[in-house]
Backbone of each chain as ProteinMPNN parsed JSONL, in Angstrom:
{"seq_chain_A": "XXXXXXXXXXXXXXXXXXXXXXXXXXXXXXXXXXXXXXXXXXXXXXXXXXXXXXXXXXXXXXXXXXXXXXXXXXXXXXXXXXXXXXXXXXXXXXXXXXXXXXXXXXXXXXXXXX", "coords_chain_A": {"N_chain_A": [[59.26, 168.726, 3.486], [57.711, 168.588, 6.439], [58.147, 169.291, 9.033], [57.093, 169.524, 12.356], [54.255, 167.83, 13.125], [50.861, 167.797, 14.213], [47.945, 165.993, 15.319], [44.615, 165.733, 16.599], [43.588, 168.961, 15.301], [41.694, 170.368, 16.741], [39.607, 169.595, 19.519], [36.929, 168.477, 21.229], [35.976, 167.215, 24.436], [34.089, 165.245, 26.706], [33.995, 165.295, 30.335], [35.82, 162.811, 31.74], [36.103, 161.203, 29.506], [38.432, 159.696, 27.209], [41.4, 160.255, 25.302], [43.846, 160.422, 22.586], [46.518, 162.404, 21.778], [48.271, 163.06, 18.84], [51.687, 163.195, 17.552], [54.178, 163.94, 15.174], [57.436, 164.02, 13.812], [59.609, 164.897, 11.172], [62.374, 165.417, 10.976], [64.393, 163.86, 11.882], [64.968, 164.021, 14.569], [66.123, 163.457, 17.896], [65.046, 164.118, 20.381], [61.889, 164.677, 21.916], [58.997, 166.473, 22.811], [56.183, 167.308, 25.02], [54.011, 169.993, 25.679], [51.805, 172.167, 27.498], [49.86, 175.014, 27.028], [48.591, 177.564, 28.746], [46.607, 180.425, 29.482], [48.398, 183.308, 30.482], [50.407, 181.839, 31.707], [52.351, 180.839, 30.222], [54.365, 178.29, 28.602], [54.187, 174.972, 29.768], [56.069, 172.131, 30.599], [54.964, 168.806, 30.04], [55.694, 166.018, 29.569], [58.643, 164.588, 28.322], [60.862, 163.034, 25.838], [63.855, 161.879, 25.625], [65.193, 160.253, 23.915], [64.566, 157.622, 21.572], [62.512, 155.231, 23.058], [62.718, 156.084, 25.629], [61.198, 157.858, 28.245], [60.243, 160.757, 30.157], [59.138, 162.543, 33.167], [57.922, 165.882, 33.17], [57.193, 169.19, 34.314], [54.349, 169.21, 34.86], [53.099, 166.469, 34.88], [50.805, 164.959, 35.905], [47.894, 163.1, 35.228], [48.295, 162.499, 32.704], [49.722, 160.438, 30.116], [52.384, 159.117, 28.146], [53.798, 157.989, 25.06], [56.492, 156.892, 23.301], [56.542, 156.1, 20.239], [58.122, 155.421, 18.094], [61.145, 156.689, 16.457], [59.988, 158.876, 15.205], [57.553, 159.454, 16.145], [55.523, 160.664, 18.962], [53.239, 160.331, 21.27], [50.56, 161.722, 23.297], [48.493, 160.839, 25.877], [45.339, 161.229, 27.398], [43.69, 159.784, 29.882], [41.405, 160.008, 31.413], [39.692, 162.495, 31.001], [39.712, 165.827, 32.309], [38.018, 168.996, 33.179], [40.054, 170.794, 34.018], [42.178, 170.243, 32.241], [41.648, 171.44, 29.886], [43.175, 173.2, 27.443], [45.816, 174.428, 25.296], [47.746, 172.223, 23.435], [51.078, 171.628, 22.728], [53.439, 170.006, 20.76], [56.912, 169.413, 20.482], [60.236, 169.183, 19.033], [63.768, 168.373, 19.221], [67.19, 168.172, 18.076], [69.008, 166.714, 19.756], [68.915, 167.63, 22.367], [70.964, 169.282, 23.497], [72.878, 172.042, 24.8], [72.865, 174.365, 23.012], [70.91, 174.02, 21.193], [67.773, 174.681, 19.559], [64.233, 174.305, 19.988], [61.709, 172.874, 17.941], [58.513, 173.619, 17.1], [55.139, 172.163, 16.882], [51.975, 172.974, 15.318], [49.927, 172.894, 17.271], [47.328, 171.65, 19.345], [44.051, 172.338, 20.172], [42.256, 171.79, 23.024], [39.231, 171.153, 24.49], [37.556, 170.529, 27.432], [34.544, 169.433, 28.628]], "CA_chain_A": [[59.632, 168.685, 4.853], [56.604, 169.169, 7.09], [58.558, 169.637, 10.327], [56.428, 168.816, 13.4], [52.818, 167.848, 12.791], [50.051, 167.382, 15.28], [46.641, 165.817, 15.097], [43.826, 166.667, 15.818], [43.863, 170.414, 15.536], [40.842, 170.798, 17.786], [38.925, 168.553, 19.986], [35.958, 168.681, 22.44], [35.723, 166.054, 25.12], [33.344, 165.256, 28.001], [34.743, 164.875, 31.487], [35.906, 161.298, 31.859], [36.433, 160.563, 28.264], [39.897, 159.566, 26.86], [41.859, 160.543, 23.917], [45.37, 160.468, 22.388], [47.109, 163.391, 20.916], [49.403, 162.456, 17.986], [52.77, 164.148, 17.159], [55.245, 163.339, 14.436], [58.416, 164.986, 13.162], [60.352, 164.353, 10.059], [63.586, 166.004, 10.963], [65.28, 162.85, 12.4], [65.354, 164.492, 15.852], [66.075, 162.352, 18.945], [64.342, 164.464, 21.547], [60.618, 165.189, 21.67], [58.395, 167.129, 24.062], [54.809, 167.734, 25.055], [53.786, 171.123, 26.507], [50.52, 172.756, 27.551], [49.855, 176.469, 27.155], [47.45, 178.197, 29.326], [46.737, 182.063, 29.416], [49.166, 183.992, 31.561], [51.237, 180.922, 32.286], [53.476, 180.417, 29.301], [54.309, 176.838, 28.277], [54.736, 174.106, 30.865], [56.447, 170.77, 30.149], [54.315, 167.709, 30.611], [56.633, 164.988, 29.395], [59.603, 164.524, 27.242], [61.586, 161.849, 25.468], [65.162, 162.25, 25.229], [65.555, 159.365, 22.84], [63.631, 156.564, 21.345], [62.531, 154.208, 23.996], [62.791, 156.703, 26.937], [60.239, 159.07, 28.491], [60.451, 161.351, 31.575], [58.111, 163.579, 33.516], [58.186, 167.296, 33.231], [56.668, 169.949, 35.368], [52.902, 168.893, 35.125], [52.645, 165.172, 34.216], [49.615, 164.25, 36.446], [46.73, 163.1, 34.473], [48.736, 162.289, 31.292], [50.641, 159.33, 29.736], [53.017, 159.27, 26.798], [54.345, 156.851, 24.371], [57.441, 157.156, 22.186], [56.235, 154.923, 19.436], [59.402, 155.259, 17.348], [61.928, 157.965, 16.504], [59.279, 160.062, 14.646], [56.173, 159.726, 16.806], [55.416, 160.78, 20.377], [51.801, 160.643, 21.591], [50.19, 162.097, 24.599], [47.209, 160.322, 26.187], [44.518, 161.594, 28.543], [42.99, 158.578, 30.262], [40.118, 160.367, 31.939], [39.78, 164.034, 30.873], [39.018, 166.724, 33.319], [38.041, 170.388, 32.771], [41.4, 171.464, 34.203], [43.029, 169.843, 31.15], [41.34, 172.358, 28.816], [44.316, 173.897, 27.123], [46.371, 174.189, 23.959], [48.873, 171.357, 23.633], [52.149, 171.715, 21.688], [54.532, 169.069, 20.613], [58.13, 170.0, 19.923], [61.319, 168.327, 18.91], [65.062, 169.013, 19.011], [68.093, 167.177, 17.586], [69.553, 165.857, 20.845], [68.765, 168.205, 23.761], [72.201, 169.926, 23.981], [72.658, 173.483, 25.231], [72.712, 175.376, 22.041], [69.834, 173.578, 20.213], [66.508, 175.127, 19.775], [63.17, 173.294, 19.813], [60.89, 173.121, 16.803], [57.063, 173.377, 17.604], [54.027, 171.929, 15.983], [50.884, 173.995, 15.31], [49.166, 172.867, 18.447], [45.994, 171.007, 19.491], [43.187, 172.968, 21.211], [41.42, 170.757, 23.74], [38.187, 171.673, 25.322], [36.866, 169.465, 28.282], [33.317, 170.024, 29.218]], "C_chain_A": [[58.552, 169.383, 5.719], [57.011, 169.695, 8.54], [57.887, 168.858, 11.462], [54.949, 169.004, 13.082], [52.016, 167.296, 13.979], [48.619, 167.11, 14.859], [45.947, 165.375, 16.418], [44.194, 168.136, 16.055], [42.945, 170.964, 16.649], [40.002, 169.612, 18.178], [38.027, 168.934, 21.197], [35.698, 167.319, 23.126], [34.827, 166.306, 26.291], [34.212, 164.792, 29.103], [34.612, 163.327, 31.602], [36.279, 160.591, 30.65], [37.983, 160.542, 28.064], [40.21, 159.963, 25.437], [43.384, 160.59, 23.796], [45.589, 161.566, 21.347], [48.345, 162.858, 20.202], [50.378, 163.545, 17.627], [53.742, 163.324, 16.352], [56.159, 164.479, 13.879], [59.262, 164.126, 12.099], [61.715, 164.91, 9.923], [64.727, 165.074, 11.587], [65.78, 163.319, 13.794], [65.346, 163.436, 16.858], [65.152, 162.794, 20.097], [62.946, 165.069, 21.07], [59.922, 165.541, 23.005], [56.846, 167.324, 23.926], [54.689, 168.896, 26.136], [52.275, 171.416, 26.511], [50.706, 174.223, 27.801], [48.559, 176.975, 27.607], [47.611, 179.724, 29.61], [47.46, 182.487, 30.726], [50.148, 183.047, 32.222], [52.349, 180.412, 31.451], [53.256, 178.845, 28.996], [54.806, 176.123, 29.523], [54.97, 172.743, 30.282], [55.671, 169.716, 30.769], [55.139, 166.523, 30.643], [57.522, 165.211, 28.304], [60.192, 163.174, 27.029], [62.829, 162.22, 24.892], [65.678, 161.434, 23.957], [64.466, 158.329, 22.65], [63.654, 155.562, 22.475], [62.51, 154.745, 25.484], [61.719, 157.778, 27.024], [60.495, 159.478, 29.947], [59.428, 162.392, 31.81], [58.787, 164.907, 33.413], [57.578, 167.988, 34.424], [55.217, 169.436, 35.829], [52.514, 167.565, 34.453], [51.411, 164.506, 34.75], [48.489, 164.323, 35.449], [47.074, 162.638, 32.9], [49.687, 161.017, 31.254], [51.17, 159.644, 28.425], [53.601, 157.995, 26.308], [55.269, 157.35, 23.202], [57.37, 156.044, 21.229], [57.406, 154.51, 18.597], [60.089, 156.632, 17.282], [61.032, 159.149, 16.076], [58.077, 160.395, 15.441], [56.213, 159.684, 18.27], [53.972, 161.208, 20.706], [51.521, 160.879, 23.003], [48.731, 161.59, 24.864], [46.506, 160.854, 27.469], [43.576, 160.425, 28.793], [41.544, 158.96, 30.582], [40.089, 161.967, 32.019], [39.079, 164.704, 31.906], [38.991, 168.204, 32.795], [39.365, 171.069, 33.002], [42.47, 171.123, 33.069], [42.61, 170.622, 29.809], [42.554, 173.208, 28.549], [44.733, 173.744, 25.604], [47.617, 173.349, 24.235], [49.777, 171.474, 22.466], [53.121, 170.674, 21.856], [55.732, 169.782, 20.104], [59.204, 168.929, 19.896], [62.654, 169.115, 18.944], [65.976, 167.838, 18.685], [68.487, 166.206, 18.68], [69.544, 166.471, 22.234], [70.069, 168.754, 24.365], [71.911, 171.456, 24.129], [72.233, 174.407, 24.206], [71.602, 175.069, 21.009], [68.585, 174.384, 20.484], [65.443, 174.046, 19.673], [62.297, 173.828, 18.575], [59.388, 172.66, 17.22], [56.138, 173.039, 16.504], [52.955, 173.003, 16.14], [49.939, 173.992, 16.466], [47.801, 172.15, 18.243], [45.244, 171.73, 20.535], [42.181, 171.949, 21.698], [40.482, 171.456, 24.655], [37.607, 170.51, 26.071], [35.666, 170.039, 29.008], [32.884, 169.259, 30.438]], "O_chain_A": [[58.477, 170.611, 5.739], [56.261, 170.456, 9.151], [58.077, 167.644, 11.548], [54.46, 170.103, 12.82], [52.492, 166.396, 14.671], [48.072, 167.909, 14.099], [46.576, 164.732, 17.257], [45.014, 168.466, 16.912], [43.32, 171.87, 17.393], [39.701, 168.739, 17.364], [38.459, 169.681, 22.075], [35.251, 166.377, 22.472], [34.78, 167.413, 26.827], [35.1, 163.97, 28.878], [33.548, 162.709, 31.568], [36.743, 159.454, 30.723], [38.711, 161.303, 28.702], [39.366, 159.984, 24.542], [44.1, 160.774, 24.78], [44.982, 161.638, 20.279], [49.281, 162.317, 20.791], [49.982, 164.692, 17.416], [54.105, 162.207, 16.719], [55.763, 165.6, 13.559], [59.513, 162.925, 12.198], [62.235, 164.897, 8.807], [65.861, 165.516, 11.768], [66.922, 163.029, 14.15], [64.563, 162.501, 16.692], [64.531, 161.943, 20.733], [62.83, 165.789, 20.078], [60.202, 165.016, 24.083], [56.323, 167.481, 22.823], [55.167, 168.793, 27.266], [51.554, 170.96, 25.624], [51.527, 174.657, 28.61], [47.539, 176.836, 26.933], [48.703, 180.182, 29.947], [47.147, 182.069, 31.84], [50.706, 183.421, 33.254], [53.195, 179.643, 31.909], [52.175, 178.272, 29.127], [55.702, 176.589, 30.227], [54.132, 172.245, 29.53], [55.667, 169.662, 31.999], [55.311, 165.983, 31.736], [57.203, 165.975, 27.393], [60.075, 162.277, 27.864], [62.907, 162.803, 23.811], [66.453, 161.909, 23.128], [63.563, 158.191, 23.475], [64.728, 155.076, 22.829], [62.316, 153.984, 26.432], [61.391, 158.478, 26.066], [60.889, 158.686, 30.803], [58.907, 163.037, 30.899], [60.002, 165.053, 33.542], [57.468, 167.37, 35.483], [54.956, 169.271, 37.021], [51.68, 167.555, 33.548], [50.952, 163.545, 34.131], [48.155, 165.374, 34.903], [46.2, 162.463, 32.051], [50.32, 160.644, 32.241], [50.537, 160.344, 27.636], [53.858, 157.056, 27.061], [54.865, 158.088, 22.303], [58.109, 155.073, 21.392], [57.641, 153.315, 18.418], [59.684, 157.587, 17.944], [61.257, 160.281, 16.505], [57.615, 161.536, 15.414], [56.846, 158.797, 18.843], [53.572, 162.339, 20.429], [52.177, 160.296, 23.867], [47.835, 161.925, 24.089], [47.133, 160.888, 28.528], [42.734, 160.129, 27.946], [40.596, 158.339, 30.103], [40.439, 162.579, 33.028], [38.015, 164.29, 32.366], [39.88, 168.592, 32.036], [39.753, 171.895, 32.176], [43.543, 171.725, 33.037], [43.218, 170.414, 28.759], [42.941, 173.937, 29.462], [44.094, 173.052, 24.811], [48.429, 173.668, 25.104], [49.327, 171.429, 21.321], [53.614, 170.438, 22.959], [55.576, 170.721, 19.323], [59.131, 167.923, 20.602], [62.682, 170.328, 18.733], [65.646, 166.682, 18.95], [68.31, 164.997, 18.532], [70.099, 165.901, 23.173], [70.265, 168.704, 25.579], [70.911, 172.01, 23.673], [71.32, 175.199, 24.437], [71.417, 175.827, 20.056], [68.374, 174.749, 21.64], [65.775, 172.926, 19.282], [62.214, 175.022, 18.284], [59.128, 171.519, 17.605], [56.266, 173.503, 15.371], [53.051, 173.85, 17.028], [49.207, 174.962, 16.663], [47.248, 172.078, 17.146], [45.683, 171.779, 21.684], [41.403, 171.355, 20.951], [40.885, 172.259, 25.497], [37.182, 169.548, 25.431], [35.744, 170.946, 29.836], [31.882, 169.607, 31.061]]}, "seq_chain_B": "XXXXXXXXXXXXXXXXXXXXXXXXXXXXXXXXXXXXXXXXXXXXXXXXXXXXXXXXXXXXXXXXXXXXXXXXXXXXXXXXXXXXXXXXXXXXXXXXXXXXXXXXXXXXXXXXXX", "coords_chain_B": {"N_chain_B": [[66.481, 176.59, 41.721], [65.426, 177.316, 38.356], [64.274, 180.151, 36.465], [62.363, 182.305, 34.399], [61.073, 185.705, 34.037], [58.673, 187.689, 32.682], [57.887, 190.855, 32.834], [55.772, 192.42, 31.697], [52.544, 192.162, 30.487], [51.619, 193.158, 28.145], [52.694, 195.079, 25.418], [52.757, 198.102, 23.708], [53.399, 199.625, 20.784], [54.103, 202.272, 18.316], [54.131, 201.838, 14.779], [57.285, 201.823, 13.273], [58.609, 202.902, 15.552], [61.032, 202.243, 17.961], [61.172, 199.083, 19.75], [60.887, 197.32, 22.811], [60.97, 194.279, 24.586], [60.677, 192.927, 27.749], [62.674, 190.75, 29.757], [63.649, 188.885, 32.537], [65.856, 186.829, 34.293], [66.544, 183.927, 36.377], [69.008, 182.061, 37.397], [71.236, 179.618, 38.524], [74.249, 179.835, 37.69], [75.758, 179.724, 34.402], [73.571, 181.113, 32.077], [71.313, 179.692, 29.595], [69.606, 181.255, 27.13], [66.57, 182.036, 25.524], [64.509, 183.364, 22.849], [61.227, 183.193, 21.677], [58.704, 183.496, 19.197], [55.097, 183.71, 18.9], [52.662, 183.562, 16.532], [49.119, 184.197, 15.965], [47.145, 181.276, 16.564], [49.256, 179.525, 15.863], [52.204, 177.57, 16.251], [55.14, 177.946, 18.388], [57.84, 179.939, 17.273], [61.383, 180.088, 16.82], [63.45, 182.719, 17.639], [65.83, 183.945, 18.556], [68.922, 183.298, 20.351], [70.945, 183.17, 23.369], [73.974, 181.763, 24.297], [76.651, 181.811, 24.833], [79.494, 184.223, 24.729], [79.211, 187.195, 22.679], [77.423, 189.868, 24.094], [75.293, 191.079, 22.85], [72.932, 189.749, 20.837], [71.999, 188.766, 17.618], [69.036, 188.103, 15.744], [66.263, 186.503, 13.995], [64.223, 188.268, 11.596], [65.003, 190.905, 11.985], [65.237, 191.249, 14.794], [66.832, 191.622, 17.964], [68.692, 190.901, 20.869], [69.775, 191.763, 24.195], [72.068, 190.583, 26.419], [72.472, 190.943, 29.773], [74.417, 190.393, 32.378], [74.807, 191.501, 34.975], [72.42, 192.649, 35.566], [70.767, 190.547, 35.297], [69.236, 190.176, 32.894], [67.543, 189.772, 29.758], [66.664, 191.389, 27.406], [64.397, 191.735, 24.651], [64.761, 193.433, 21.483], [64.008, 195.827, 18.951], [64.863, 197.877, 16.292], [63.04, 199.453, 14.715], [59.684, 199.13, 14.667], [57.342, 196.823, 13.102], [53.979, 196.503, 11.794], [53.41, 193.92, 11.335], [54.859, 192.623, 13.26], [53.408, 192.257, 15.433], [52.399, 190.018, 17.841], [52.708, 187.226, 20.125], [55.202, 187.039, 22.46], [57.774, 185.015, 23.835], [60.006, 184.484, 26.43], [62.593, 182.206, 27.272], [64.323, 179.88, 29.419], [66.935, 177.527, 29.524], [67.176, 174.57, 31.385], [70.048, 174.049, 33.343], [70.867, 171.835, 34.426], [69.485, 169.858, 33.225], [69.269, 169.589, 29.965], [67.101, 169.036, 28.554], [64.962, 170.31, 29.488], [63.044, 173.218, 29.483], [62.199, 176.448, 30.726], [59.569, 178.517, 30.543], [58.645, 182.005, 30.225], [55.755, 184.007, 31.014], [54.772, 185.245, 28.788], [54.528, 188.03, 26.504], [52.457, 190.16, 24.98], [52.739, 191.828, 22.053], [51.741, 194.748, 20.497], [51.691, 196.378, 17.67], [50.961, 199.479, 16.458], [49.511, 200.88, 13.444]], "CA_chain_B": [[65.478, 176.536, 40.578], [65.588, 178.291, 37.329], [63.019, 180.657, 35.944], [62.353, 183.644, 33.728], [59.871, 186.551, 34.258], [58.245, 188.784, 31.747], [56.975, 191.668, 33.669], [54.674, 193.098, 31.021], [51.653, 191.401, 29.825], [51.356, 193.684, 26.81], [53.555, 196.222, 25.043], [52.092, 198.829, 22.669], [54.263, 200.733, 20.169], [53.717, 202.701, 17.001], [55.039, 201.396, 13.739], [58.441, 202.697, 13.031], [59.238, 203.198, 16.703], [61.812, 201.077, 18.552], [60.37, 198.259, 20.681], [61.659, 196.454, 23.797], [60.159, 193.337, 25.391], [61.6, 192.677, 28.832], [62.761, 189.391, 30.301], [64.669, 188.74, 33.487], [66.003, 185.392, 34.515], [67.094, 183.459, 37.648], [69.727, 180.8, 37.125], [72.417, 179.501, 39.394], [75.183, 179.354, 36.753], [75.671, 180.474, 33.193], [72.293, 180.874, 31.455], [71.081, 179.485, 28.165], [68.35, 181.985, 27.071], [65.953, 181.985, 24.172], [63.271, 184.041, 22.579], [60.395, 182.605, 20.645], [57.443, 184.247, 18.842], [53.911, 182.897, 18.508], [51.574, 184.239, 15.81], [47.762, 183.608, 16.292], [46.772, 179.999, 16.088], [50.382, 178.915, 15.377], [53.165, 177.147, 17.186], [56.204, 178.897, 18.542], [59.026, 180.001, 16.328], [62.575, 180.517, 17.338], [63.855, 184.049, 17.14], [67.274, 183.975, 18.85], [69.425, 182.604, 21.593], [72.255, 183.409, 23.924], [74.582, 180.628, 24.853], [77.876, 182.353, 25.441], [80.051, 185.142, 23.812], [78.76, 188.528, 22.636], [76.231, 190.119, 24.843], [74.273, 191.507, 21.853], [72.657, 188.678, 19.993], [71.026, 189.08, 16.523], [68.192, 187.0, 15.368], [65.417, 186.588, 12.89], [63.29, 189.369, 11.345], [65.634, 192.195, 12.62], [65.284, 191.366, 16.213], [68.187, 191.485, 18.658], [68.578, 190.904, 22.367], [70.957, 192.139, 24.936], [72.269, 189.794, 27.653], [73.133, 191.744, 30.806], [74.576, 189.48, 33.534], [74.731, 192.122, 36.264], [70.986, 192.971, 35.754], [70.083, 189.292, 34.934], [68.187, 190.51, 31.962], [67.81, 189.485, 28.344], [65.482, 192.009, 26.783], [64.292, 191.627, 23.121], [64.68, 194.766, 20.92], [64.052, 196.007, 17.508], [65.018, 199.426, 16.134], [61.965, 199.952, 14.022], [58.682, 198.023, 14.752], [56.409, 196.749, 11.969], [52.71, 195.99, 12.202], [53.478, 192.462, 11.263], [55.595, 192.122, 14.512], [52.371, 192.024, 16.449], [52.323, 188.593, 18.169], [53.03, 186.901, 21.527], [56.655, 186.712, 22.625], [58.115, 184.196, 25.078], [61.412, 184.279, 26.841], [62.736, 180.902, 27.907], [65.73, 179.498, 29.801], [67.158, 176.045, 29.502], [67.711, 174.01, 32.662], [71.443, 173.84, 33.114], [71.105, 170.457, 34.922], [68.842, 168.856, 32.306], [69.078, 170.395, 28.82], [65.8, 168.671, 27.881], [63.859, 171.072, 30.157], [62.948, 174.703, 29.361], [61.202, 177.127, 31.523], [59.15, 179.693, 29.704], [57.96, 183.087, 30.806], [54.246, 183.99, 30.818], [54.44, 185.787, 27.523], [54.218, 189.339, 26.335], [51.652, 190.411, 23.73], [53.184, 193.006, 21.406], [50.774, 195.282, 19.585], [52.203, 197.46, 16.893], [49.858, 200.18, 15.663], [49.886, 201.56, 12.209]], "C_chain_B": [[65.734, 177.672, 39.621], [64.253, 178.796, 36.844], [63.259, 181.885, 35.132], [61.074, 184.338, 33.965], [59.827, 187.522, 33.11], [57.311, 189.688, 32.382], [55.767, 192.413, 33.094], [53.866, 192.145, 30.264], [51.402, 191.806, 28.414], [52.283, 194.902, 26.681], [52.937, 196.814, 23.743], [53.073, 199.81, 22.159], [53.654, 201.075, 18.832], [54.605, 202.144, 15.944], [56.043, 202.337, 13.451], [59.241, 203.059, 14.279], [60.099, 202.03, 17.201], [60.924, 200.365, 19.622], [61.319, 197.492, 21.635], [60.681, 195.585, 24.472], [61.105, 192.855, 26.439], [61.569, 191.213, 29.315], [63.934, 189.425, 31.358], [64.733, 187.259, 33.886], [66.623, 185.097, 35.916], [67.693, 182.039, 37.406], [70.921, 180.759, 37.91], [73.527, 178.905, 38.445], [75.117, 180.172, 35.373], [74.279, 180.057, 32.5], [72.356, 180.564, 30.005], [69.716, 180.105, 27.85], [67.881, 182.044, 25.666], [64.8, 182.843, 24.109], [62.551, 183.328, 21.472], [59.294, 183.563, 20.464], [56.244, 183.372, 18.448], [52.93, 183.877, 17.849], [50.204, 183.561, 16.063], [47.57, 182.192, 15.702], [48.012, 179.258, 15.502], [51.269, 178.367, 16.53], [54.17, 178.165, 17.336], [57.278, 178.759, 17.592], [60.18, 180.613, 16.99], [62.962, 181.839, 16.784], [65.39, 184.174, 17.343], [67.557, 183.386, 20.181], [70.739, 183.195, 22.064], [72.732, 182.211, 24.598], [75.883, 181.13, 25.579], [78.398, 183.436, 24.318], [79.49, 186.534, 23.853], [77.45, 188.768, 23.371], [75.042, 190.601, 23.941], [74.134, 190.316, 20.821], [71.657, 189.088, 18.889], [70.26, 187.942, 16.071], [67.389, 187.241, 14.128], [64.667, 187.911, 12.775], [63.714, 190.725, 11.954], [65.619, 192.314, 14.06], [66.679, 191.093, 16.812], [67.875, 191.463, 20.139], [69.895, 191.125, 23.058], [71.04, 191.355, 26.231], [73.047, 190.713, 28.672], [73.227, 190.838, 32.057], [74.421, 190.24, 34.819], [73.146, 192.429, 36.633], [70.131, 191.668, 35.606], [68.958, 189.482, 34.075], [68.528, 190.0, 30.542], [66.595, 189.985, 27.56], [65.618, 191.91, 25.231], [64.058, 193.134, 22.585], [64.536, 194.68, 19.508], [64.049, 197.455, 17.204], [63.752, 200.055, 15.563], [60.783, 198.907, 13.855], [57.776, 198.017, 13.462], [55.094, 196.167, 12.516], [52.712, 194.479, 12.264], [54.285, 191.752, 12.429], [54.677, 191.77, 15.57], [52.126, 190.505, 16.649], [52.641, 188.462, 19.663], [54.451, 186.454, 21.613], [56.941, 186.054, 23.909], [59.593, 184.181, 25.156], [61.501, 182.851, 27.491], [64.184, 180.65, 28.411], [65.881, 178.06, 29.924], [67.737, 175.642, 30.973], [69.122, 173.505, 32.563], [71.739, 172.419, 33.681], [70.467, 169.433, 34.09], [68.527, 169.677, 31.091], [67.739, 170.103, 28.047], [64.771, 169.529, 28.412], [64.12, 172.592, 29.848], [61.987, 175.199, 30.271], [60.844, 178.488, 30.769], [58.482, 180.75, 30.588], [56.478, 183.061, 30.423], [53.85, 184.571, 29.472], [54.145, 187.26, 27.512], [53.535, 189.548, 24.977], [52.204, 191.809, 23.231], [52.15, 193.478, 20.432], [51.438, 196.488, 18.973], [51.137, 198.149, 16.093], [50.407, 200.945, 14.492], [50.064, 203.084, 12.381]], "O_chain_B": [[66.167, 178.77, 39.971], [63.257, 178.074, 36.794], [64.348, 182.453, 35.212], [60.042, 183.678, 34.093], [60.833, 188.074, 32.664], [56.116, 189.417, 32.495], [54.906, 192.936, 33.8], [54.398, 191.373, 29.466], [51.032, 190.992, 27.568], [52.597, 195.613, 27.636], [52.64, 196.076, 22.804], [53.548, 200.693, 22.873], [52.837, 200.341, 18.276], [55.797, 201.981, 16.206], [55.788, 203.539, 13.372], [60.395, 203.472, 14.167], [59.83, 200.891, 16.821], [60.076, 200.974, 20.274], [62.416, 197.087, 21.251], [59.635, 196.066, 24.91], [62.211, 192.416, 26.124], [60.532, 190.552, 29.268], [65.026, 189.922, 31.084], [63.733, 186.546, 33.806], [67.174, 186.006, 36.539], [66.998, 181.035, 37.245], [71.624, 181.766, 38.002], [73.728, 177.692, 38.391], [74.449, 181.203, 35.302], [73.925, 178.884, 32.383], [73.225, 181.022, 29.263], [68.71, 179.531, 28.268], [68.672, 182.095, 24.725], [64.132, 183.086, 25.114], [63.141, 182.913, 20.475], [58.945, 184.338, 21.355], [56.406, 182.389, 17.725], [52.447, 184.834, 18.453], [50.202, 182.368, 16.366], [47.802, 181.955, 14.516], [47.795, 178.385, 14.662], [51.042, 178.722, 17.687], [54.183, 179.154, 16.602], [57.625, 177.669, 17.137], [60.006, 181.608, 17.695], [62.826, 182.078, 15.584], [66.129, 184.471, 16.404], [66.694, 183.039, 20.987], [71.547, 183.664, 21.262], [72.008, 181.64, 25.414], [76.112, 180.872, 26.761], [77.859, 183.534, 23.215], [79.289, 187.061, 24.947], [76.506, 187.983, 23.282], [73.886, 190.487, 24.35], [75.06, 189.968, 20.088], [70.613, 189.674, 19.174], [70.805, 186.84, 16.009], [67.754, 188.069, 13.293], [64.496, 188.604, 13.778], [62.89, 191.541, 12.366], [65.954, 193.377, 14.583], [67.535, 190.434, 16.224], [66.848, 191.988, 20.568], [70.962, 190.737, 22.583], [70.144, 191.465, 27.068], [74.154, 191.169, 28.387], [72.216, 190.562, 32.703], [73.905, 189.64, 35.762], [72.722, 192.444, 37.789], [68.913, 191.709, 35.776], [67.842, 189.059, 34.374], [69.7, 189.83, 30.207], [65.701, 189.253, 27.136], [66.693, 191.983, 24.635], [63.298, 193.917, 23.154], [64.856, 193.676, 18.871], [63.29, 198.21, 17.811], [63.44, 201.179, 15.957], [60.861, 197.975, 13.054], [57.509, 199.055, 12.857], [55.072, 195.459, 13.523], [52.095, 193.861, 13.132], [54.358, 190.528, 12.535], [55.038, 191.077, 16.521], [51.697, 189.813, 15.725], [52.818, 189.458, 20.364], [54.859, 185.552, 20.882], [56.436, 186.451, 24.959], [60.326, 183.929, 24.2], [60.573, 182.4, 28.162], [65.14, 181.182, 27.846], [64.968, 177.399, 30.419], [68.59, 176.292, 31.577], [69.388, 172.604, 31.768], [72.809, 171.879, 33.402], [70.811, 168.254, 34.178], [67.563, 170.441, 31.147], [67.346, 170.782, 27.099], [63.682, 169.527, 27.838], [65.233, 173.108, 29.948], [61.024, 174.512, 30.612], [61.664, 179.353, 30.463], [57.833, 180.419, 31.579], [56.022, 182.231, 29.637], [52.706, 184.41, 29.048], [53.535, 187.737, 28.47], [54.054, 189.118, 23.946], [52.117, 192.809, 23.944], [51.7, 192.692, 19.599], [51.714, 197.482, 19.644], [50.497, 197.575, 15.212], [51.491, 201.53, 14.492], [50.381, 203.781, 11.416]]}, "name": "protein", "num_of_chains": 2, "seq": "XXXXXXXXXXXXXXXXXXXXXXXXXXXXXXXXXXXXXXXXXXXXXXXXXXXXXXXXXXXXXXXXXXXXXXXXXXXXXXXXXXXXXXXXXXXXXXXXXXXXXXXXXXXXXXXXXXXXXXXXXXXXXXXXXXXXXXXXXXXXXXXXXXXXXXXXXXXXXXXXXXXXXXXXXXXXXXXXXXXXXXXXXXXXXXXXXXXXXXXXXXXXXXXXXXXXXXXXXXXXXXXXXXXX"}
């Protein structure tokens, strides 16, 4: 049982390049999330998917797109990377997004945009 | 709007001493509060949560937190700190209008000295 996995672990991009961050969970969870973590700002929600086939914007969605490929996988795409997107990206999942549930986090992807 | 604040960027304690990491919240209604811990180069791990009931909540690794409605606080505590407790701690509140949304504090770095 691997929990939440993310690939790649680290990536360097040039401004304007595109890339997709991959996330998968093996806990049969319905809800999945993408966050970014910046120093002194905690985690901010980019997008989430409450269930397979649905996606919704979080606090900071600009510059990103997501795809809920199936129940297990939720990808985050940067179409044209900008230095402001340099951050650590975390994927998380929870069973169904009810009040008492916790979220389970992946190990993160460190992205550097030059 | 819902939010949490962690007023201390860093807390330093000696091993064996009690520790407190502070969190205050702003929620229009009954809050759902969480504490997470992040070790270097790792994802966040759940420590404990307050949903309803007893104001003193016990969690993983000997941590506990006290919910105080009048002071709108949810401070994390441990009676005797260990060097291995050194990590980054995040307080979070769940959006009462959309359980898929969490709002995280900026984080507090705990440094436990031998």
